[in-house]
N, C-alpha and C positions, 0 to 999 in steps of 0.2 A: 957811143952812137948805137951799136947793136943792142945794148941793154935797153936803151930808151925805146927803140922800135919793138923790142920783145915785150916790154911792159905795156906799151900802147895796144899791142895786139891782144894781150890777155884781158885788158879792160874792155876792149871792143867785144871780145867773145863773151865776157860776162854780161855786158849790157844786152847783147842779142839773146842770150839764154833767158835772162829775166824777162825780157819783152815777150818772148815766145810763151813762157810759162804763164804770164799775166793774161795774154790773149786767149790761151787755152782755158784758163779758169773762168774768164768772162764769158767765153762761148758756152761752156758747160752750164754756167748759172743761167744764161739766157735760155738754153735748151730746157733746163729744168722748169723754169717759169712758164715757158710755152707749153711744155708737156703737162703741167698742172692744170692748164685750161682745156686740154684735149679730153673729151669724153668718148667712151665707146660709141661707135656709130649706131650699132644695133646689138641687143642682147635679148635672149629668151630664157625664161625660167619656168620650170614645172612646179605647180603649186597644188597641194591637196588640202582641202578644208572640210571639217565635219559639217554635216547638215545642221541647220538651226543655230549656227554660230555667226560671228561677225568676221568678215574678211576685209583687209585693207591692202590695196594694191598701190605701190609707190611708182613715181616717175623717175627718170634719171636725175641725179643730183645736179644742181646748177651752181657754179662757182660765183664768187662775188664779182669777178671781172666780166663774166658773161651777162648780157642783158636779155632777159626773157621778152620774147615778142608774142608768141602764141603757144597754147598747149591744146592738144586734141587727143581725146580718148576714143578709140574705135573698139566697139564691142561686137563680137561675132558669136552668136549662139546658134545651136542646131535648130533647123526648121524655123528660123525667124530671120527677118531682115536685119541687116547690121544697124547698130545704133551708134550715133556720134554725139559726144559731148565736148564742146570747145569753149576756150576762154581766150579773149584778146585783151592784152594788158594795157595797150595805149588808150583804149576806150572803156576798159573795165567792164566788158560785156561778155555774158555767157549765153550759150544757145545749145539746144538739143534737137537732134534730127532722128526721127523714128524711134524715140525712146519712150516706151510706155510702162516699163517696169519701175515702179517707184522705190523698190528696195535697192536699186543701183543709183548712187548719187555721189556728189562730192563728199569727201570725208569732212571737210569744213569749207570755209570760203576759199575759192580757188586762188585769190590773190595772197592768201596766207599759206595754203597747203595744196599741192597739186595732186594729192593722192585721191584714189577712187575707193569707195566703200560699198560692200554688199552686206545688207543687214535686214533679215537673217538670210543665210545661205540656203538655197533650195536645190533640189535635183536638177531643175531646169536651168540652173546657172552654169552648168558645164559648158565650157567654150574657150575662146581665145580673146584676151584683152590686151590692147596695144596702145601704149602712150607715146605720142609724138611731141617732142619739145623743139620749138624753133627759137634759137638765140642768135645773138650777133656773131657767134662763133660757128654756127651751122645747125643742121638738123640732127636730132638724136632720138633713138627709139628704144623702148623696153617693152617686151611682150610677156604675157603670162598664159601658160596653158593650164587652166583651172580644172581640177577634177574634184567633184563633190563626193564625200564619203558618207555612207549611211551604215550605222552599226546594226548588226542583225539582232533579232529577238531569239534568244537561245532557250530551248526547252529540252528536258530529258524525261522520258517516260517509258513504261514497260507495257507491252501488249499481253493479251490473254495467253498467247502461245509461248510466252517466255522471252520473246525478242525485245531487246532494248533499243529504243530509237532516240537519237540525238538530232535535233532540228535547229538550224540557224536560218531563220526566216527573214526575207526581205532585206538582205544586206547588199552593199555596193562598195567595192566589188564583192565577188563571191568569197565566202569564208572557207577556211580549211579546218577539217575535223579529224581528230586523232583519238585513239582509245587506249586506256590503261586498265588491265592488261589487254593485249591485242586478241582479237577473236575472228570469227568468220563474219566479215563485215561487207556490206554493199552500200555504196554511196551514189546518190543521184542528185542532179542539179535541175532546178525548174526556173527558167527565166520568167519574170512577171510582167514584162512589157514596158516598165518604166526605168529600165537600166538596173533594177534590183534583181537579185537571184536568191532563191531559197535552196539551201543545201540540206539534204537529209541523209543520215547514215544509220543503217540498221545492222545490229550485231547479235550473234548467238555464240554461246560458249558451251562446248561439250563437256568440259571439265567441271564437275559438280562441286569441286573445292573452291571455285571462284565465287565468292559471296558478295564482293563489292567491286563495282566497276566505275571508272571515271571517263567523262567525255570532255575533251579540251578543244575549244574553238579559237582559232587564230584569225585575227582581222586587223586591218590597218588602224582601226579606231581603238583597238585594245583586245586583250585576250580574256576568255572566260572559261572556267572549269566547273563542272557539275558532277556530283556523284550520286549513286543510287544503290540500294541493297537489292540483290537479285531475289526473285520470287515473292518479295514483299507485296508488289502490286497485284500479282496473280492470286496470292492468298487472300488479300482483301476483297477481290472480286468474287472468289469462291465463297467467302463468308457472307457477303451481301446476298449472293444467290441463295445460299442455304437459308438465310433468314426469310427471304421472299417466298421460298417454297414451303418451309415448315410453318410459318405463321398462319397462312390461310387454312392449312390442314388442322392446326390446333383450334382455330376458331370454329371450323365445321364440326369437329369432334365435341367441343363444348356445347354447341347448339343442339346436336343430335342427342347428346347425353342428357341435356336439360329436358328435351321433349320426352325422352324415354322415362325419366324419373317422374315427370308430371303425369304421364299416362298411367304409370304404376299406382301413383297416389290416387288418381281419380277412380281407377278400377277397384282399388281397395275400398273406397267409400261406397261404390255401387254394391259390392258384395256385402258390406256391412248392413246397408239398408235392406238388401234382399233377405238377409238372415233375420233381421228384426221383424220384417213383414211376415215371414214364415212362422216365427215363434208366436206372433199374435194369433195367427190362424189356428195353430195347434192348441193353444190355450183355450180358445173359444170352442173348439170341437170337443175337448176333453171335459169341459165343465159347462155343459149346456143348461144344466139346471141349477147351478150354484147361485146365480143371480136372479132366479125366478121370483123369489120372495121379496127382493129388494127393488124390482122394477115393475112398473105398471103394465108394460107391453114387452115381455121377454122375447117373443118371437120376432117382433119388429126390430128390437135392439140387436138380436143375434144376426139377422140379415144385414143390418147396417154395418156391423163390425166386419162381416165377411166382405161387403162391398168396399169398405175402407181398406181392408187388406189387399183386395185386388187392385185398387187404385194405387196404393203404395208400391205394389209389385210392378205395375205397368210403368209408373214414373221412374223406378230404379232401372228397369230394362231400357227404357227410352234414353235415360242419361248415359248409360254405358254405350248404347249404339251411337249416340250423337258424338260422344268422346272418341270412339274408335273411328268414326268417319272424319273427324277433324284431324286427328294425328296421323291417319293413314297407316297405322300399325295394327 
């Protein structure tokens, strides 16, 4: 009799243990199933997108057990009224309120995909985007703090005084500039009014052994590195200036030299004509009677020759005076 009672008690204990284990397993399975349908009530994400690219913002995922009722995107941009884009599933109806930016739209049909797209991204799209999903299991939200990135325009150049300048223009956010090797540097930032900033760093090196320097620009959109040879820019400027100074001087010297040579040549011709005229006069004076027998009127001919000599002399003197007046020498 005691053995029978003891056996019955063991069986009863075993049945109770199995029942408790089964109940616990069923409860955990039910909890898991219920938890698989529970979505986070609200979540926020920080998102950075480069300018002139396409950005896609997704809504909270919807499980198969949950039934979508409505979806609503709320877009809050700076200095603009909030825009709302909504979709109602039971009527398959979409609507937009205060939405004038055509670059912000549904990624595809809202009954297929609830995501929102921005194409292309611009600086003015900085703001907060919030997706609200209404299902049979409740309301769920997902927000995006969107920050638009603008890569800077990087340049490296040398001034006439030997200072080397590295400029990262119109970047968003402001870029960071570093030098290799380090020198005596001064960096300034200039806000441009459209959330972009120009950063300029100017450096000098007292060590004359430094011949090559590098400028490194760090930015969220990517890093850039440029190099330059010291004094190369200054030397080129000096060479250009030298050409600009010497070339006009050479041109002036050539012109003056040409005028001087031309004057010498003209004066030589004048002197030659004058000598010829004098020789004719002397021959006429030394031989007054040589041609008497050969000419009918020797006195008249002699006077004519003298007059012709005087005319030639006057013409030669006049040409020299005219040439001297023109050249100014």
